[in-house]
N, C-alpha and C positions, 0 to 999 in steps of 0.2 A: 524556485524548485531549477535544478540544473535540467537540460533536454537530454532526451533521453532516445538515441535512435536503436541501439541494437547493445546487448550486454553481452560479454564473453569472460568467463570463468570457471572455476575450479564450485563444487557445490557440494551440501553438505545434504546427506540422507537425513529422513526423520520418518522411517517404515511404520507410520501407526494412522490410523482412521479414528476421525473425530476429535483430534486434538483441540483441546478447547482454550480458551484466552486464559482460562486461571493457568491452565500448563504451561501457555507461552511464557507468562509472568504473573508472578502472585500474586494475590488482593494487597497482602502487607507494603507490597511499592507503590499503591492507590493513594499513598498518605503526602508522598513528592508534591510538589507544585510547580516544579519545573517539568517543559517538554521534549527535557533531552537528558542524556545521562544515565537509559535504561537500559543500556549493555549487558552491566552485572546483574541482572534480573531476571533477561531472557533466560528462560527453563532453568530455573534457580532451582528446583526442587531435586531435578533430573540430574543437574551439574553435580550433586553431591557423590553421585556413583564417578568414582576416576575410570570407569571405561566409558562412560558418556561418549556421544558422537564429538559434542564441542570439546570434551577434553582433550580430543588427539591432537598430538601437534600439528600434524599434515594437514589435518583442516584447517589451520587458521587462514585468514585471507581469502575466503570463501566468498562469494559475492551473490549465490544462487542456494536458494534453498528447493526440495526436494521434498513433498510432503505425499500422505495418503488422503480419503477424499474426508470431506465435508471440514476442511480445517480452516480456524478460525471459529470454533464453534463455541455455545456459551455466551457471556454476558457481552455489550457490546464496548468494553472498554479501548479508547481509542492508545492508551499505555500497549496493547499488545502489537500495533503496527510501529508504535516509537521505538521498542526494544529492537524489533529486528532492521530499523533501519540505524539505530546505532551500532547496533553489534555490525555494521557492515552489509548486511544484506540489501541487495538491490532487484532481487525479482523473486515469486512463489512462484513453484511450478506443484500444482496438484490438480488429480481430476475432477474437484469440488470445490467451493468455497463457503463458508457460510455467509447470505447474503451482506450483511452491514460489515462484517469485518474485510469482503471483498470491496467493497464502497469505501472503506477507508483507505485501504493500500494506496491509489492513486492520488488522495489528498494529499500525501504527505511525500511522493514521489517512488512508490515500490512500485512495480510491475506485478499484477496478478496473473499469473498464465494459465487459464482453463486447458490442458491437453487431456486428450484420450487417457483410460484408465490401462490402456494396453502400452501406449509409448511410455507412459509415467512409469510403469513397472519397468520397461527395459531403460529407462535413463536410473531410476533408481537402482536395481543389481549393477548399472557400469559405474555408477560414481561411489556403489556401497566397495565395490573391489578393488578400486584403485580413485585413491585420493585425489590424484593430478588428473583424474579424466574431466575435458574441459567439456564445458554446456555455453551453447547460444540461444540468446532470447533475441531474434529479429523482429520488431516493435514493427517496425514500416512492413515487412512482408508480413506478419503473424506468423511466423515458422518459430519451430524450435528445431536447435540439431544436435544431433549428442552421438558421434560418426563412431565410438567405439559402443554403444548402445546399437548401433541400425537404424537409430532414428536420424532421418536426414530432411531437413525441410518438413518438417509435418505440422499442418496449421494446428493454431490454440487461436480460444475465443476468449476476443476479451473486448467489454461493454464500447462504443466507439466514441461515447465524449472521453471516456479515461486514457483512450487510444491517443486521443489528439491533444489533452491535457498533458498528459509524459511528452509527448515527441515533441511541445513547444515547450515545457518548462513553465505551464500556468498551473496554479492552485483556483480556487473556487473565488477566490478573491478577484486574481487578477482575468478570470474569463468573464466575472461582472463586469468589469474595468475596461473589457471590450467595447462594450456597449454604452460606456460614459457618456456619451453625446446624446443620444438616442434618448438614455434618461434623462439628461441636460432638457433636451427639448418636449419630453412628455413633461416634465417639472413645471417648464414655462407656461404648460395650457391648464395643468392646477390650479382649483381655486386657490385664493392666496391664503387662507385659514389651517388647510393641509398642509400636515409633515411635509419637511425638504429635508435632501440627504448633505446638506451644502454646510449645514450647521448654523444658519439663519435662522433667529430667532424672528417673527413674523410681531408683526405689533399689536396692542391690544385691538378691538372692536366692537362696538356695541351692534347688538345684537335683540332687538324688541325692549331698546332702552336701557337692556342691564350693560353694563361693561363686564367683559369675559376677561 
C-alpha cells in the first residue's frame, strides 16, 4: 500500500444515513472473483438516476467521500471498500461507520475519518454547494480542514493501529512480517512436531511405537 500522510482533494457528498453495503455495491457484483475493477458497481442502482451526484461531470476526480451516520452498515462484504477504492476515493468522512466496514477500509489503504456530526454537516453543505471546494484530511495531525465550511484543523477519530498502518503503507500481512524475527525465534523453541510457517515438513516420528 502507498504511505499516506495527508489527502487534499475535492469531495462527493452522500447526504444520507445508514447507507448499507448493498447500496454501495449491489449483490450481483459478488459474482466477480477478482479484487479489482469494482468501480462501475459503486452505487450502481443510484447511478441509474442521471441527477445522482456521481453522474455530475464536476464531481469527477474527487478523492474524498462525505457521508452520513452509520455508513457501511449491512453485510460485511469487502467489495464495498474495493469499489470505493477502485473509483478513486482515498478517504471517507462520516460521523460514524459500521464496525466491520470501518475496519476493512484501512486494510486496502482507505482512510476512515470519524468526524463529529456538526462538522460533517458543515463540510457536507460546503462541498454540496461547490464541487470545487477542497477538503484536507491530515492523518499525522488527525485533523480535517475545509476552510469554506469554517472547519479548520478539527480533530477526528481513527483507531491508532489503522493510522499507523496507513501512514507507513502497511497492510496486515506487512504488519505481521515486522515480527518475522520474533516469529522465527519462537518457532525455534517449539517442539519439532508442531506446525511451522516456513513451509518445511517435519519428518515422521514414532509415538508409542506407532509411526505417525
